[in-house]
C-alpha positions as CSV (number, residue, x, y, z in Angstrom):
1,X,20.1,11.2,-13.9
2,X,16.3,11.0,-14.6
3,X,14.6,8.0,-13.1
4,X,13.1,5.5,-15.5
5,X,9.3,6.0,-16.0
6,X,7.2,3.0,-14.9
7,X,5.6,1.4,-17.9
8,X,2.0,0.1,-17.5
9,X,-0.1,-1.9,-19.9
10,X,-3.8,-1.5,-19.1
11,X,-6.1,-4.2,-20.4
12,X,-9.5,-2.6,-20.2
13,X,-12.2,-3.0,-22.8
14,X,-14.3,0.0,-21.7
15,X,-12.9,3.0,-23.6
16,X,-13.7,5.6,-21.0
17,X,-12.4,3.5,-18.1
18,X,-9.1,2.9,-20.0
19,X,-8.7,6.6,-20.8
20,X,-9.4,7.6,-17.2
21,X,-6.8,5.2,-15.9
22,X,-4.3,6.3,-18.5
23,X,-4.7,10.0,-17.6
24,X,-4.5,9.3,-13.9
25,X,-1.3,7.3,-14.1
26,X,0.3,9.7,-16.6
27,X,-0.2,12.4,-13.9
28,X,2.2,10.3,-11.8
29,X,4.8,10.2,-14.7
30,X,3.9,6.6,-15.7
31,X,4.1,5.6,-19.4
32,X,0.7,4.0,-20.1
33,X,-0.6,1.9,-23.0
34,X,-4.2,0.9,-23.1
35,X,-5.2,-2.4,-24.9
36,X,-8.9,-3.1,-25.4
37,X,-8.6,-6.4,-27.1
38,X,-6.8,-9.3,-25.4
39,X,-6.0,-10.8,-28.7
40,X,-3.4,-8.1,-29.3
41,X,-1.6,-8.4,-26.0
42,X,0.9,-11.1,-27.0
43,X,2.0,-8.9,-30.0
44,X,2.5,-6.0,-27.6
45,X,4.5,-8.1,-25.2
46,X,6.7,-9.3,-28.0
47,X,7.9,-5.7,-28.5
48,X,7.8,-4.3,-25.0
49,X,7.8,-5.8,-21.5
50,X,5.9,-3.4,-19.2
51,X,6.7,-3.0,-15.5
52,X,3.1,-3.6,-14.7
53,X,0.0,-5.1,-16.4
54,X,-3.4,-4.0,-15.1
55,X,-6.0,-6.5,-16.3
56,X,-9.8,-6.3,-16.0
57,X,-11.4,-9.7,-15.3
58,X,-14.2,-9.1,-17.9
59,X,-12.7,-9.0,-21.3
60,X,-14.2,-9.7,-24.7
61,X,-13.7,-13.4,-25.6
62,X,-11.7,-14.3,-22.5
63,X,-11.7,-14.0,-18.7
64,X,-8.9,-11.7,-17.5
65,X,-7.7,-14.2,-14.9
66,X,-7.4,-16.9,-17.6
67,X,-5.5,-14.5,-19.8
68,X,-3.0,-13.7,-17.0
69,X,-2.7,-17.4,-16.3
70,X,-1.9,-18.1,-19.9
71,X,0.6,-15.3,-20.2
72,X,2.4,-16.4,-17.1
73,X,2.5,-20.0,-18.4
74,X,4.1,-18.7,-21.6
75,X,6.7,-16.8,-19.6
76,X,5.5,-13.4,-20.9
77,X,5.0,-11.9,-17.5
78,X,8.1,-13.2,-15.8
79,X,9.4,-9.6,-15.1
80,X,6.0,-7.9,-14.9
81,X,3.9,-7.1,-11.8
82,X,0.2,-7.9,-12.2
83,X,-2.7,-5.9,-10.8
84,X,-6.3,-7.2,-11.3
85,X,-9.4,-4.9,-11.5
86,X,-12.9,-6.1,-11.5
87,X,-16.5,-5.0,-10.9
88,X,-16.8,-8.1,-8.8
89,X,-14.9,-8.4,-5.5
90,X,-16.0,-11.9,-4.6
91,X,-13.6,-13.6,-2.3
92,X,-13.2,-16.5,-4.8
93,X,-12.1,-14.1,-7.5
94,X,-9.7,-12.3,-5.3
95,X,-8.2,-15.7,-4.1
96,X,-7.8,-16.8,-7.7
97,X,-6.0,-13.6,-8.5
98,X,-3.7,-14.0,-5.5
99,X,-2.9,-17.7,-6.5
100,X,-2.0,-16.5,-9.9
101,X,0.6,-14.1,-8.4
102,X,-1.3,-10.8,-8.7
103,X,0.3,-8.1,-6.6
104,X,-3.0,-6.3,-6.0
105,X,-6.7,-6.5,-6.7
106,X,-8.9,-3.4,-7.0
107,X,-12.7,-3.3,-7.3
108,X,-14.5,-0.9,-9.7
109,X,-15.5,1.8,-9.7
110,X,-11.8,2.6,-9.4
111,X,-10.4,5.3,-7.3
112,X,-7.6,6.3,-9.8
113,X,-5.6,8.1,-7.1
114,X,-5.7,5.0,-4.9
115,X,-4.6,2.9,-7.9
116,X,-1.6,5.2,-8.6
117,X,-0.7,5.1,-4.9
118,X,-0.7,1.3,-4.8
119,X,1.3,1.0,-8.0
120,X,3.9,3.5,-6.7
121,X,4.0,1.7,-3.3
122,X,4.5,-1.6,-5.0
123,X,7.5,-0.4,-7.0
124,X,8.9,1.5,-4.0
125,X,8.9,-1.7,-2.0
126,X,10.7,-3.4,-4.8
127,X,13.3,-0.7,-4.9
128,X,13.7,-0.9,-1.1
129,X,14.1,-4.7,-1.3
130,X,16.7,-4.6,-4.0
131,X,18.7,-1.9,-2.2
132,X,18.9,-3.9,1.0
133,X,20.2,-7.1,-0.8
């Protein structure tokens, strides 16, 4: 039986950055959708619930952390892990991401192999936890 591919929604307004992330994660057999406009995310989440959402803090029209907070309050991320990416790694931003329930926080420029490793590790831990219960 073939294992289910991890599905990842990348919320990244910079085209090149989003494409690089998509290519890197696809090399690790992840199914990746890139969304550049936060206004379309709710529509996407109405059709598909990804395993992971990767959100940049700097989005057009809205702060990425506020977007995550709103989506969580609406129950749209109840079954979705959240990773935050930012060009700013200030402790206050990292703390806010953690308080929101983010599983990880990475600072740009991204090391895409490190990103893929952290995603796989996160889901490997989940699999291990569910197997032991």
